N, CA, C and O atoms as CSV, one atom per row, in Angstrom:
chain,resi,resn,atom,element,x,y,z
A,1,UNK,N,N,4.379,-10.487,8.776
A,1,UNK,CA,C,4.881,-9.250,8.216
A,1,UNK,C,C,4.995,-8.220,9.346
A,1,UNK,O,O,4.094,-8.085,10.175
A,2,UNK,N,N,6.108,-7.507,9.361
A,2,UNK,CA,C,6.314,-6.422,10.322
A,2,UNK,C,C,5.817,-5.118,9.720
A,2,UNK,O,O,6.108,-4.806,8.565
A,3,UNK,N,N,5.060,-4.354,10.515
A,3,UNK,CA,C,4.567,-3.052,10.078
A,3,UNK,C,C,5.051,-2.015,11.080
A,3,UNK,O,O,4.797,-2.133,12.279
A,4,UNK,N,N,5.751,-0.998,10.584
A,4,UNK,CA,C,6.247,0.087,11.431
A,4,UNK,C,C,5.609,1.390,10.940
A,4,UNK,O,O,5.829,1.807,9.803
A,5,UNK,N,N,4.811,2.032,11.815
A,5,UNK,CA,C,4.065,3.227,11.427
A,5,UNK,C,C,4.611,4.474,12.125
A,5,UNK,O,O,4.792,4.483,13.343
A,6,UNK,N,N,4.870,5.518,11.349
A,6,UNK,CA,C,5.262,6.798,11.936
A,6,UNK,C,C,4.042,7.709,12.101
A,6,UNK,O,O,4.103,8.720,12.800
A,7,UNK,N,N,2.922,7.334,11.442
A,7,UNK,CA,C,1.644,8.039,11.562
A,7,UNK,C,C,0.550,7.056,11.164
A,7,UNK,O,O,0.848,6.026,10.558
A,8,UNK,N,N,-0.713,7.346,11.490
A,8,UNK,CA,C,-1.801,6.442,11.093
A,8,UNK,C,C,-1.864,6.274,9.572
A,8,UNK,O,O,-1.606,7.214,8.820
A,9,UNK,N,N,-2.206,5.078,9.142
A,9,UNK,CA,C,-2.244,4.790,7.703
A,9,UNK,C,C,-3.231,5.710,6.979
A,9,UNK,O,O,-3.013,6.037,5.812
A,10,UNK,N,N,-4.293,6.126,7.634
A,10,UNK,CA,C,-5.291,7.003,7.012
A,10,UNK,C,C,-4.718,8.369,6.631
A,10,UNK,O,O,-5.293,9.071,5.800
A,11,UNK,N,N,-3.586,8.750,7.235
A,11,UNK,CA,C,-2.962,10.051,6.951
A,11,UNK,C,C,-1.940,10.001,5.821
A,11,UNK,O,O,-1.363,11.030,5.469
A,12,UNK,N,N,-1.707,8.832,5.253
A,12,UNK,CA,C,-0.765,8.722,4.127
A,12,UNK,C,C,-1.365,9.414,2.917
A,12,UNK,O,O,-2.537,9.224,2.592
A,13,UNK,N,N,-0.537,10.230,2.247
A,13,UNK,CA,C,-1.027,11.004,1.106
A,13,UNK,C,C,0.006,11.014,-0.022
A,13,UNK,O,O,1.137,10.555,0.138
A,14,UNK,N,N,-0.416,11.546,-1.157
A,14,UNK,CA,C,0.453,11.647,-2.332
A,14,UNK,C,C,1.772,12.327,-1.959
A,14,UNK,O,O,1.788,13.348,-1.272
A,15,UNK,N,N,2.874,11.739,-2.427
A,15,UNK,CA,C,4.194,12.293,-2.166
A,15,UNK,C,C,4.901,11.668,-0.974
A,15,UNK,O,O,6.119,11.794,-0.847
A,16,UNK,N,N,4.152,10.989,-0.089
A,16,UNK,CA,C,4.775,10.307,1.050
A,16,UNK,C,C,5.626,9.140,0.564
A,16,UNK,O,O,5.437,8.632,-0.541
A,17,UNK,N,N,6.555,8.731,1.400
A,17,UNK,CA,C,7.437,7.602,1.083
A,17,UNK,C,C,7.043,6.397,1.939
A,17,UNK,O,O,6.716,6.540,3.117
A,18,UNK,N,N,7.078,5.212,1.330
A,18,UNK,CA,C,6.818,3.954,2.026
A,18,UNK,C,C,7.963,3.014,1.683
A,18,UNK,O,O,8.343,2.878,0.520
A,19,UNK,N,N,8.505,2.372,2.700
A,19,UNK,CA,C,9.598,1.427,2.507
A,19,UNK,C,C,9.041,0.010,2.660
A,19,UNK,O,O,8.442,-0.327,3.681
A,20,UNK,N,N,9.249,-0.810,1.630
A,20,UNK,CA,C,8.788,-2.192,1.632
A,20,UNK,C,C,9.991,-3.080,1.374
A,20,UNK,O,O,10.643,-2.980,0.335
A,21,UNK,N,N,10.277,-3.956,2.339
A,21,UNK,CA,C,11.464,-4.818,2.268
A,21,UNK,C,C,12.716,-4.006,1.920
A,21,UNK,O,O,13.498,-4.390,1.050
A,22,UNK,N,N,12.889,-2.889,2.608
A,22,UNK,CA,C,14.058,-1.998,2.500
A,22,UNK,C,C,14.172,-1.268,1.168
A,22,UNK,O,O,15.227,-0.714,0.859
A,23,UNK,N,N,13.097,-1.259,0.369
A,23,UNK,CA,C,13.091,-0.546,-0.905
A,23,UNK,C,C,12.095,0.609,-0.811
A,23,UNK,O,O,10.989,0.436,-0.298
A,24,UNK,N,N,12.485,1.789,-1.305
A,24,UNK,CA,C,11.645,2.981,-1.202
A,24,UNK,C,C,10.672,3.108,-2.363
A,24,UNK,O,O,11.033,2.916,-3.524
A,25,UNK,N,N,9.423,3.438,-2.023
A,25,UNK,CA,C,8.363,3.693,-2.996
A,25,UNK,C,C,7.739,5.041,-2.662
A,25,UNK,O,O,7.806,5.504,-1.523
A,26,UNK,N,N,7.135,5.660,-3.663
A,26,UNK,CA,C,6.467,6.938,-3.449
A,26,UNK,C,C,4.967,6.764,-3.657
A,26,UNK,O,O,4.535,6.065,-4.574
A,27,UNK,N,N,4.174,7.407,-2.795
A,27,UNK,CA,C,2.712,7.327,-2.868
A,27,UNK,C,C,2.211,8.234,-3.988
A,27,UNK,O,O,2.575,9.407,-4.067
A,28,UNK,N,N,1.366,7.666,-4.852
A,28,UNK,CA,C,0.749,8.423,-5.935
A,28,UNK,C,C,-0.694,8.788,-5.597
A,28,UNK,O,O,-1.179,9.840,-6.013
A,29,UNK,N,N,-1.391,7.917,-4.837
A,29,UNK,CA,C,-2.781,8.180,-4.461
A,29,UNK,C,C,-3.168,7.262,-3.304
A,29,UNK,O,O,-2.542,6.226,-3.083
A,30,UNK,N,N,-4.210,7.658,-2.568
A,30,UNK,CA,C,-4.743,6.862,-1.457
A,30,UNK,C,C,-6.251,7.067,-1.479
A,30,UNK,O,O,-6.726,8.187,-1.288
A,31,UNK,N,N,-7.018,5.987,-1.712
A,31,UNK,CA,C,-8.456,6.154,-1.881
A,31,UNK,C,C,-9.238,4.904,-1.476
A,31,UNK,O,O,-8.666,3.837,-1.256
A,32,UNK,N,N,-10.555,5.065,-1.385
A,32,UNK,CA,C,-11.470,3.961,-1.089
A,32,UNK,C,C,-11.766,3.228,-2.382
A,32,UNK,O,O,-12.220,3.829,-3.355
A,33,UNK,N,N,-11.507,1.913,-2.391
A,33,UNK,CA,C,-11.841,1.102,-3.567
A,33,UNK,C,C,-13.310,0.657,-3.475
A,33,UNK,O,O,-14.072,0.813,-4.429
A,34,UNK,N,N,-13.700,0.100,-2.312
A,34,UNK,CA,C,-15.080,-0.344,-2.090
A,34,UNK,C,C,-15.482,0.031,-0.669
A,34,UNK,O,O,-14.745,-0.231,0.281
A,35,UNK,N,N,-16.645,0.639,-0.531
A,35,UNK,CA,C,-17.153,0.953,0.803
A,35,UNK,C,C,-18.177,-0.110,1.189
A,35,UNK,O,O,-19.248,-0.201,0.589
A,36,UNK,N,N,-17.837,-0.912,2.194
A,36,UNK,CA,C,-18.722,-1.951,2.717
A,36,UNK,C,C,-19.519,-1.355,3.883
A,36,UNK,O,O,-19.181,-0.267,4.348
A,37,UNK,N,N,-20.565,-2.034,4.369
A,37,UNK,CA,C,-21.364,-1.476,5.470
A,37,UNK,C,C,-20.570,-1.137,6.733
A,37,UNK,O,O,-20.868,-0.139,7.390
A,38,UNK,N,N,-19.565,-1.945,7.086
A,38,UNK,CA,C,-18.848,-1.719,8.341
A,38,UNK,C,C,-17.357,-1.436,8.178
A,38,UNK,O,O,-16.657,-1.248,9.173
A,39,UNK,N,N,-16.869,-1.404,6.966
A,39,UNK,CA,C,-15.449,-1.141,6.726
A,39,UNK,C,C,-15.269,-0.575,5.325
A,39,UNK,O,O,-16.211,-0.528,4.534
A,40,UNK,N,N,-14.062,-0.152,5.034
A,40,UNK,CA,C,-13.721,0.336,3.693
A,40,UNK,C,C,-12.526,-0.450,3.178
A,40,UNK,O,O,-11.561,-0.686,3.906
A,41,UNK,N,N,-12.601,-0.849,1.920
A,41,UNK,CA,C,-11.475,-1.500,1.260
A,41,UNK,C,C,-10.660,-0.391,0.603
A,41,UNK,O,O,-11.141,0.294,-0.299
A,42,UNK,N,N,-9.426,-0.223,1.063
A,42,UNK,CA,C,-8.595,0.913,0.673
A,42,UNK,C,C,-7.451,0.500,-0.243
A,42,UNK,O,O,-7.000,-0.645,-0.210
A,43,UNK,N,N,-6.989,1.437,-1.057
A,43,UNK,CA,C,-5.828,1.228,-1.923
A,43,UNK,C,C,-4.884,2.417,-1.781
A,43,UNK,O,O,-5.303,3.575,-1.785
A,44,UNK,N,N,-3.603,2.098,-1.655
A,44,UNK,CA,C,-2.549,3.104,-1.741
A,44,UNK,C,C,-1.773,2.786,-3.013
A,44,UNK,O,O,-1.117,1.748,-3.102
A,45,UNK,N,N,-1.848,3.678,-3.993
A,45,UNK,CA,C,-1.112,3.511,-5.250
A,45,UNK,C,C,0.328,3.968,-5.014
A,45,UNK,O,O,0.562,5.056,-4.488
A,46,UNK,N,N,1.285,3.132,-5.406
A,46,UNK,CA,C,2.710,3.419,-5.234
A,46,UNK,C,C,3.436,3.304,-6.562
A,46,UNK,O,O,2.953,2.664,-7.496
A,47,UNK,N,N,4.610,3.936,-6.634
A,47,UNK,CA,C,5.491,3.692,-7.777
A,47,UNK,C,C,6.932,3.729,-7.297
A,47,UNK,O,O,7.267,4.365,-6.298
A,48,UNK,N,N,7.762,3.032,-8.037
A,48,UNK,CA,C,9.198,3.030,-7.775
A,48,UNK,C,C,9.795,4.165,-8.601
A,48,UNK,O,O,9.792,4.084,-9.829
A,49,UNK,N,N,10.310,5.225,-7.964
A,49,UNK,CA,C,10.825,6.369,-8.732
A,49,UNK,C,C,12.023,6.032,-9.618
A,49,UNK,O,O,12.312,6.764,-10.564
A,50,UNK,N,N,12.723,4.934,-9.325
A,50,UNK,CA,C,13.887,4.550,-10.136
A,50,UNK,C,C,13.479,3.820,-11.409
A,50,UNK,O,O,14.106,3.999,-12.453
A,51,UNK,N,N,12.429,2.995,-11.332
A,51,UNK,CA,C,12.017,2.200,-12.490
A,51,UNK,C,C,10.680,2.634,-13.076
A,51,UNK,O,O,10.319,2.206,-14.172
A,52,UNK,N,N,9.933,3.488,-12.350
A,52,UNK,CA,C,8.602,3.953,-12.719
A,52,UNK,C,C,7.584,2.806,-12.813
A,52,UNK,O,O,6.571,2.937,-13.501
A,53,UNK,N,N,7.846,1.681,-12.124
A,53,UNK,CA,C,6.879,0.578,-12.060
A,53,UNK,C,C,5.814,0.912,-11.030
A,53,UNK,O,O,6.067,1.643,-10.072
A,54,UNK,N,N,4.604,0.361,-11.238
A,54,UNK,CA,C,3.471,0.643,-10.364
A,54,UNK,C,C,3.189,-0.513,-9.409
A,54,UNK,O,O,3.360,-1.683,-9.748
A,55,UNK,N,N,2.749,-0.145,-8.198
A,55,UNK,CA,C,2.456,-1.092,-7.135
A,55,UNK,C,C,1.237,-0.607,-6.366
A,55,UNK,O,O,0.819,0.541,-6.513
A,56,UNK,N,N,0.666,-1.489,-5.540
A,56,UNK,CA,C,-0.442,-1.114,-4.668
A,56,UNK,C,C,-0.287,-1.758,-3.304
A,56,UNK,O,O,0.220,-2.873,-3.182
A,57,UNK,N,N,-0.725,-1.048,-2.287
A,57,UNK,CA,C,-0.969,-1.622,-0.964
A,57,UNK,C,C,-2.480,-1.627,-0.815
A,57,UNK,O,O,-3.127,-0.602,-1.030
A,58,UNK,N,N,-3.049,-2.768,-0.448
A,58,UNK,CA,C,-4.494,-2.867,-0.251
A,58,UNK,C,C,-4.753,-3.310,1.183
A,58,UNK,O,O,-4.003,-4.111,1.741
A,59,UNK,N,N,-5.820,-2.784,1.771
A,59,UNK,CA,C,-6.156,-3.150,3.149
A,59,UNK,C,C,-7.601,-2.779,3.452
A,59,UNK,O,O,-8.220,-1.988,2.741
A,60,UNK,N,N,-8.127,-3.372,4.531
A,60,UNK,CA,C,-9.432,-3.007,5.060
A,60,UNK,C,C,-9.201,-2.031,6.207
A,60,UNK,O,O,-8.349,-2.273,7.062
A,61,UNK,N,N,-9.945,-0.941,6.235
A,61,UNK,CA,C,-9.692,0.133,7.189
A,61,UNK,C,C,-9.790,-0.298,8.653
A,61,UNK,O,O,-9.182,0.335,9.516
A,62,UNK,N,N,-10.536,-1.350,8.948
A,62,UNK,CA,C,-10.670,-1.797,10.334
A,62,UNK,C,C,-9.798,-3.011,10.662
A,62,UNK,O,O,-9.880,-3.545,11.768
A,63,UNK,N,N,-8.965,-3.453,9.714
A,63,UNK,CA,C,-8.136,-4.650,9.907
A,63,UNK,C,C,-6.755,-4.465,9.278
A,63,UNK,O,O,-6.278,-5.346,8.563
A,64,UNK,N,N,-6.126,-3.350,9.534
A,64,UNK,CA,C,-4.878,-3.014,8.859
A,64,UNK,C,C,-3.799,-4.072,9.081
A,64,UNK,O,O,-3.165,-4.516,8.124
A,65,UNK,N,N,-3.585,-4.479,10.328
A,65,UNK,CA,C,-2.505,-5.416,10.646
A,65,UNK,C,C,-2.677,-6.782,9.991
A,65,UNK,O,O,-1.686,-7.438,9.669
A,66,UNK,N,N,-3.913,-7.218,9.789
A,66,UNK,CA,C,-4.137,-8.556,9.229
A,66,UNK,C,C,-4.505,-8.560,7.752
A,66,UNK,O,O,-4.489,-9.614,7.117
A,67,UNK,N,N,-4.838,-7.396,7.194
A,67,UNK,CA,C,-5.307,-7.392,5.805
A,67,UNK,C,C,-4.360,-6.718,4.812
A,67,UNK,O,O,-4.603,-6.779,3.607
A,68,UNK,N,N,-3.294,-6.081,5.281
A,68,UNK,CA,C,-2.392,-5.341,4.397
A,68,UNK,C,C,-1.707,-6.284,3.407
A,68,UNK,O,O,-1.050,-7.244,3.811
A,69,UNK,N,N,-1.863,-6.007,2.109
A,69,UNK,CA,C,-1.265,-6.819,1.050
A,69,UNK,C,C,-0.588,-5.910,0.026
A,69,UNK,O,O,-1.028,-4.784,-0.206
A,70,UNK,N,N,0.485,-6.412,-0.583
A,70,UNK,CA,C,1.284,-5.672,-1.558
A,70,UNK,C,C,1.114,-6.308,-2.926
A,70,UNK,O,O,1.166,-7.531,-3.057
A,71,UNK,N,N,0.911,-5.480,-3.952
A,71,UNK,CA,C,0.697,-5.955,-5.320
A,71,UNK,C,C,1.616,-5.211,-6.284
A,71,UNK,O,O,1.917,-4.032,-6.097
A,72,UNK,N,N,2.052,-5.925,-7.315
A,72,UNK,CA,C,2.874,-5.334,-8.376
A,72,UNK,C,C,2.116,-5.434,-9.691
A,72,UNK,O,O,1.530,-6.475,-9.990
A,73,UNK,N,N,2.122,-4.361,-10.482
A,73,UNK,CA,C,1.463,-4.367,-11.782
A,73,UNK,C,C,2.333,-5.105,-12.789
A,73,UNK,O,O,3.472,-4.717,-13.048
A,74,UNK,N,N,1.781,-6.170,-13.350
A,74,UNK,CA,C,2.463,-6.951,-14.395
A,74,UNK,C,C,1.555,-6.928,-15.623
A,74,UNK,O,O,0.451,-7.471,-15.607
A,75,UNK,N,N,2.035,-6.299,-16.670
A,75,UNK,CA,C,1.241,-6.117,-17.894
A,75,UNK,C,C,-0.014,-5.313,-17.578
A,75,UNK,O,O,0.044,-4.086,-17.499
A,76,UNK,N,N,-1.165,-5.997,-17.393
A,76,UNK,CA,C,-2.413,-5.284,-17.125
A,76,UNK,C,C,-3.091,-5.733,-15.834
A,76,UNK,O,O,-4.222,-5.329,-15.561
A,77,UNK,N,N,-2.423,-6.555,-15.041
A,77,UNK,CA,C,-3.035,-7.080,-13.826
A,77,UNK,C,C,-2.088,-6.922,-12.634
A,77,UNK,O,O,-0.871,-7.050,-12.773
A,78,UNK,N,N,-2.657,-6.644,-11.474
A,78,UNK,CA,C,-1.850,-6.560,-10.251
A,78,UNK,C,C,-1.709,-7.951,-9.650
A,78,UNK,O,O,-2.703,-8.645,-9.430
A,79,UNK,N,N,-0.463,-8.357,-9.383
A,79,UNK,CA,C,-0.164,-9.670,-8.803
A,79,UNK,C,C,0.338,-9.494,-7.376
A,79,UNK,O,O,1.196,-8.654,-7.106
A,80,UNK,N,N,-0.205,-10.295,-6.470
A,80,UNK,CA,C,0.171,-10.197,-5.048
A,80,UNK,C,C,1.608,-10.680,-4.851
A,80,UNK,O,O,2.036,-11.665,-5.452
A,81,UNK,N,N,2.343,-9.964,-3.997
A,81,UNK,CA,C,3.723,-10.329,-3.670
A,81,UNK,C,C,3.846,-10.454,-2.153
A,81,UNK,O,O,3.271,-9.654,-1.414
A,82,UNK,N,N,4.578,-11.434,-1.699
A,82,UNK,CA,C,4.858,-11.603,-0.281
A,82,UNK,C,C,5.917,-10.587,0.138
A,82,UNK,O,O,6.887,-10.362,-0.585
A,83,UNK,N,N,5.730,-9.980,1.297
A,83,UNK,CA,C,6.703,-9.033,1.824
A,83,UNK,C,C,6.949,-9.340,3.294
A,83,UNK,O,O,6.108,-9.930,3.973
A,84,UNK,N,N,8.129,-8.925,3.773
A,84,UNK,CA,C,8.485,-9.159,5.163
A,84,UNK,C,C,8.270,-7.933,6.031
A,84,UNK,O,O,7.920,-8.058,7.204
A,85,UNK,N,N,8.478,-6.730,5.462
A,85,UNK,CA,C,8.319,-5.522,6.276
A,85,UNK,C,C,7.817,-4.348,5.457
A,85,UNK,O,O,8.138,-4.195,4.278
A,86,UNK,N,N,7.012,-3.517,6.127
A,86,UNK,CA,C,6.492,-2.288,5.531
A,86,UNK,C,C,6.612,-1.204,6.585
A,86,UNK,O,O,6.248,-1.403,7.744
A,87,UNK,N,N,7.136,-0.034,6.163
A,87,UNK,CA,C,7.212,1.079,7.112
A,87,UNK,C,C,6.956,2.406,6.412
A,87,UNK,O,O,7.288,2.607,5.244
A,88,UNK,N,N,6.353,3.292,7.179
A,88,UNK,CA,C,6.101,4.660,6.705
A,88,UNK,C,C,6.182,5.611,7.855
A,88,UNK,O,O,6.002,6.815,7.674
């Protein structure tokens, strides 16, 4: 997966735009899901402004390049989706 950053991921906030596989999403929230002794498991809540569907980017704060994963909300569960590129 290619990752193109215009700023550090920790600075992403509500209202920012993230492009995943050439599709635009808007950030709804960015928070710590689980705080481990040496890292934090983070979530960026996203939505598609055209369809109002919900998505998530999940990652470990010390392993962004290798842990970044994209999820789509289906019914009541988030399902992992393969992606080729992410940029913000």
